[in-house]
C-alpha positions in Angstrom: 135.4 -137.7 191.5 133.1 -137.7 194.1 128.9 -138.0 193.3 127.6 -134.4 191.9 125.1 -132.9 194.8 122.9 -130.2 193.6 121.3 -127.6 196.3 118.5 -125.5 194.8 117.5 -122.6 197.4 114.5 -121.0 197.0 111.9 -118.6 199.0 108.7 -120.6 197.7 107.7 -122.7 195.2 104.1 -124.3 196.3 103.0 -121.5 198.9 102.2 -118.8 196.5 100.7 -118.3 192.8 102.9 -116.2 191.0 105.7 -116.5 187.9 108.8 -116.9 190.2 107.2 -119.5 192.1 106.2 -121.3 189.1 109.8 -120.9 187.4 110.6 -122.6 190.8 108.4 -125.6 190.4 109.9 -126.2 187.0 113.5 -125.9 187.7 112.9 -128.5 190.7 111.1 -130.6 188.3 113.9 -130.4 185.4 116.4 -131.0 188.4 114.8 -133.8 189.9 114.2 -135.7 186.5 117.9 -135.6 185.0 119.6 -136.3 188.5 117.3 -139.6 188.4 118.3 -140.3 185.0 121.9 -139.7 186.1 124.3 -141.9 188.3 126.6 -138.9 189.6 124.0 -136.2 190.6 121.7 -136.0 193.1 119.4 -132.9 194.1 118.0 -131.4 197.3 115.6 -128.7 196.9 115.2 -126.1 200.0 112.4 -123.2 200.5 112.2 -121.1 203.1 108.7 -120.3 203.3 106.8 -123.4 202.4 106.0 -125.6 204.7 106.4 -130.0 204.1 102.7 -129.8 203.7 102.7 -127.3 200.7 104.4 -129.8 198.3 102.8 -130.6 195.1 104.5 -134.1 194.5 103.5 -133.8 190.5 106.7 -131.7 190.2 109.0 -133.6 192.5 108.7 -135.8 195.5 109.1 -135.2 199.4 112.0 -137.0 199.7 114.1 -134.3 198.1 112.6 -131.4 199.4 112.5 -129.1 202.6 109.9 -126.5 203.6 110.8 -124.6 206.5 107.8 -122.5 207.3 109.6 -119.3 207.6 112.1 -120.6 210.3 115.1 -118.5 208.7 118.0 -120.0 210.8 116.8 -123.6 210.5 116.8 -122.6 206.7 120.1 -120.7 206.8 121.7 -123.5 209.1 120.2 -126.3 206.6 121.3 -124.0 203.5 124.8 -123.8 204.7 125.4 -127.5 206.0 124.3 -128.9 202.5 125.7 -125.9 200.4 129.1 -127.0 202.3 129.3 -130.6 200.6 127.9 -129.5 196.7 129.1 -129.1 193.7 126.3 -126.8 192.4 124.0 -124.1 194.7 121.2 -122.7 192.4 119.9 -119.7 194.1 116.1 -118.7 192.7 116.2 -115.2 193.4 118.9 -112.4 194.0 117.4 -112.4 197.6 119.2 -115.0 198.4 122.5 -113.9 197.2 123.5 -113.6 200.7 123.3 -117.2 201.7 125.4 -118.2 198.5 128.2 -115.6 199.9 128.4 -117.3 202.9 128.4 -121.0 201.2 131.1 -119.4 198.6 133.0 -118.3 201.8 133.3 -121.9 203.6 133.3 -123.5 200.3 135.4 -121.8 197.7 135.2 -124.7 195.3 131.2 -124.5 195.5 129.8 -123.3 192.0 126.8 -120.8 192.6 124.0 -120.3 189.6 121.4 -117.4 190.5 118.4 -117.5 188.2 117.2 -113.8 187.9 113.6 -112.5 186.5 113.4 -109.1 186.0 112.5 -106.0 188.3 114.6 -107.4 191.4 117.7 -106.9 189.4 116.9 -103.9 187.3 118.7 -101.4 189.8 122.1 -99.9 191.0 122.8 -102.4 194.1 124.9 -101.4 196.9 128.3 -101.8 196.9 128.4 -104.9 199.1 125.8 -106.5 196.7 127.4 -106.1 193.9 130.7 -107.5 195.6 128.3 -110.6 196.3 126.9 -110.7 192.8 130.5 -111.3 191.2 131.2 -114.2 193.3 128.5 -116.1 191.3 129.7 -118.5 188.6 126.5 -118.4 186.2 123.9 -116.2 186.2 120.7 -117.2 184.4 118.6 -114.3 183.2 115.0 -115.3 181.9 115.3 -112.8 179.2 117.5 -111.1 176.9 116.3 -107.7 178.1 116.9 -109.1 182.0 120.6 -110.0 181.0 121.5 -107.0 179.2 119.9 -104.7 182.0 122.4 -106.6 184.5 125.1 -106.0 182.4 124.6 -102.4 182.2 124.2 -102.0 185.6 126.4 -104.2 187.3 129.4 -104.6 185.1 129.3 -108.4 184.6 130.9 -110.1 181.8 128.6 -111.5 178.8 130.0 -114.8 179.6 129.0 -115.3 183.0 125.4 -115.1 181.4 123.4 -117.8 179.9 119.7 -116.6 178.7 117.8 -119.2 180.2 113.6 -118.7 178.8 110.9 -119.6 181.2 108.8 -122.6 179.4 105.2 -124.3 179.8 104.1 -126.2 182.8 103.9 -129.7 181.4 100.9 -130.0 183.3 98.8 -127.6 181.9 95.7 -128.6 180.6 95.1 -129.0 176.7 93.1 -126.5 175.0 89.3 -127.0 174.8 87.0 -126.8 172.5 86.9 -123.6 170.2 83.7 -122.5 171.4 83.7 -120.2 174.3 82.4 -121.7 177.5 79.0 -121.1 178.3 79.5 -120.7 181.9 81.8 -118.0 181.9 79.4 -116.4 178.9 76.9 -116.4 181.9 79.0 -115.3 184.6 80.5 -112.2 182.7 77.2 -111.3 181.0 79.1 -112.0 177.4 77.6 -113.2 174.5 79.4 -115.5 171.6 79.5 -112.4 169.2 81.6 -110.4 171.7 85.2 -109.3 171.0 87.4 -110.4 174.1 90.3 -108.9 175.2 91.8 -110.4 178.0 94.3 -109.7 180.5 95.9 -112.3 183.2 98.0 -110.8 186.2 98.3 -109.5 189.2 96.7 -106.4 189.9 98.6 -104.5 192.7 99.1 -100.5 193.2 103.0 -101.1 193.6 102.8 -103.1 190.2 101.2 -100.4 187.7 103.2 -101.1 184.8 101.2 -104.0 182.9 99.5 -101.6 180.5 95.7 -102.4 181.6 95.2 -98.7 181.7 96.3 -98.2 178.2 94.1 -101.2 177.1 91.0 -99.5 178.7 91.8 -96.3 177.0 92.0 -98.3 173.6 89.2 -100.0 174.4 87.1 -96.7 174.5 89.1 -95.3 171.8 87.4 -98.3 169.8 83.9 -99.5 171.3 82.4 -97.1 168.8 83.9 -99.1 165.6 83.7 -102.3 167.8 80.6 -102.2 169.7 80.9 -105.7 170.8 84.4 -105.0 172.4 85.1 -106.2 175.8 88.2 -106.1 178.4 88.4 -108.9 181.1 91.1 -108.2 183.5 91.7 -111.5 185.3 93.7 -111.6 188.6 93.8 -111.3 192.7 93.7 -107.3 193.3 94.4 -105.0 196.3 91.7 -102.6 197.1 94.0 -99.5 196.2 94.2 -100.8 192.6 90.9 -101.9 192.2 89.7 -98.4 193.4 91.8 -96.6 191.0 90.9 -98.9 187.9 87.4 -98.2 188.6 87.7 -94.6 188.8 89.1 -94.9 185.3 85.9 -97.2 183.9 83.8 -94.7 185.2 85.7 -91.8 183.9 85.6 -93.6 180.3 82.5 -94.7 180.6 83.3 -98.7 180.4 81.2 -100.0 182.4 79.6 -102.3 179.7 83.1 -102.9 178.5 85.3 -103.8 181.1 85.1 -106.8 183.4 87.0 -107.0 186.8 87.1 -111.0 187.7 89.5 -111.0 190.8 91.0 -114.3 191.4 90.7 -118.0 189.6 91.9 -120.7 190.1 94.4 -122.9 188.0 91.4 -124.9 187.0 89.9 -122.2 185.2 93.1 -120.9 183.2 92.2 -122.9 179.9 88.2 -122.1 180.2 89.4 -118.1 180.2 91.7 -118.4 177.1 88.9 -120.0 175.4 86.7 -117.3 176.3 89.3 -114.6 174.9 89.8 -113.7 171.4 93.1 -111.6 172.0 95.6 -111.5 175.1 96.7 -108.4 175.6 99.2 -107.2 178.0 101.6 -103.8 176.7 103.8 -104.3 179.6 106.8 -102.5 180.7 108.6 -103.7 183.4 108.2 -107.9 182.6 111.0 -110.0 182.7 108.9 -112.9 181.3 105.7 -113.2 182.1 104.5 -117.1 181.3 101.1 -115.9 180.9 102.2 -114.8 177.4 103.4 -118.5 175.9 100.5 -119.6 178.1 98.0 -117.5 175.4 100.0 -118.5 172.4 99.9 -122.7 173.8 96.2 -122.0 173.7 95.9 -120.8 170.2 95.5 -116.8 171.1 96.8 -113.6 169.3 99.3 -112.2 171.2 100.1 -108.2 171.9 102.6 -107.3 174.4 105.2 -104.5 174.8 108.2 -104.3 173.0 110.5 -102.7 176.0 111.0 -105.6 178.4 111.2 -109.2 178.7 107.9 -109.6 176.7 110.5 -109.5 173.5 111.8 -113.2 174.2 108.2 -114.4 175.2 107.2 -113.4 171.4 110.4 -114.2 169.8 110.6 -110.5 168.5 107.6 -110.7 167.1 107.6 -114.3 165.5 104.9 -115.0 168.2 102.1 -112.3 168.1 102.2 -108.4 168.1 105.3 -106.0 169.7 104.0 -102.3 170.3 105.5 -99.7 172.0 104.0 -100.3 175.5 104.1 -96.2 176.1 102.5 -94.7 173.0 98.6 -94.7 173.2 97.7 -94.7 169.8 100.0 -97.5 169.0 98.8 -99.8 171.3 95.0 -98.8 169.9 95.9 -99.3 166.4 97.7 -102.7 167.4 94.5 -104.1 169.1 92.9 -102.7 165.8 94.9 -104.4 163.5 94.9 -108.0 165.1 91.0 -107.6 165.2 90.7 -107.2 161.5 93.5 -109.6 160.6 93.1 -112.3 163.5 94.1 -115.4 161.7 97.3 -113.7 160.8 98.3 -113.8 164.5 97.2 -116.8 166.0 100.2 -118.6 166.7 101.3 -122.2 165.8 101.2 -124.8 168.3 103.9 -126.8 167.2 106.2 -123.7 166.9 105.3 -122.3 170.6 106.1 -126.0 171.9 109.7 -126.1 170.0 110.7 -123.2 171.8 108.7 -123.5 175.1 108.1 -127.0 176.1 109.3 -128.4 179.4 111.6 -131.0 177.6 113.3 -128.1 175.6 113.4 -126.6 178.7 115.1 -129.7 180.8 117.3 -130.5 178.1 118.8 -126.5 178.4 119.4 -126.8 181.7 120.7 -130.0 181.6 123.5 -128.5 179.1 123.8 -125.6 181.4 124.8 -127.8 184.5 127.1 -130.0 182.7 128.9 -126.9 181.5 129.0 -125.9 185.0 130.2 -129.3 186.5 133.4 -129.3 183.8 133.9 -125.6 184.1 
């Protein structure tokens, strides 16, 4: 039997900051680690949009990584060339499905694996795309919600799916002191007595399903009972969404309560979690936001929506409070409940790590790959 050879095809790994890119980093690292430990598997990672200079070799070495800097024809040619002689081809995104299908056409024995995240597969595909999807041997949705959605929309059999939850980055800084960072208190004009709600997300006019509108309304409704309540919304924003949020802030008279921080570097992530009392993002269309499990890693009570992949991140409410994201009163009551009973909702880091550590993730991916190899 020839050596097993795995190709991981991605759009971006390092040249953008987002949940899917983080997943690609961690899948690549896991593949590299257990391929290094195995004599019958090597791996190559190809990225369409990254350049070789984008590589962060904390995750995997340059020897297995090729970045094509948006050179589509070169990426396609190399993907077909490598895919033709590969045992397994892993696609990081459904937008790479066409390339996977072409590889299958020239190498029918090559196994195709597709990682799916969320909204990119939550709609009915045109017939050509549906037929290509049927050629995939294994689908790895990041949540049970995405799996069920795909089964319903695309009529794929359940045995084709293995739910593959996201994990914590092994390089995530350890939790800091339980004290709130003085420099951030000064930056945001906060005090140690303030009750700080935190949402960390991309703030985009095309992605208005994160729930921060509802949290702002809840802050308005609760500020009389809790005069020190504050809401910190962290993340890169576009101008249109920033203007819309500021309009809401003015309408609800929340200038002293709501803070839009804008983008923060990764190095400040731990400090911002240390600043927060509650992580709150009652979203409606999240596949599985890694920030939920990061908040839990840092010991923060989490409030999330019960209508999307957030349910997986909170293990059906074991690790936090799930609320109906379209029920304003339930969101407001949920925030009040966690403020009043904070200790009850603080997640236990050991339990979180037992489900979402990188080592658990790597072991699960290794087992998935073994099953694919022997199928």
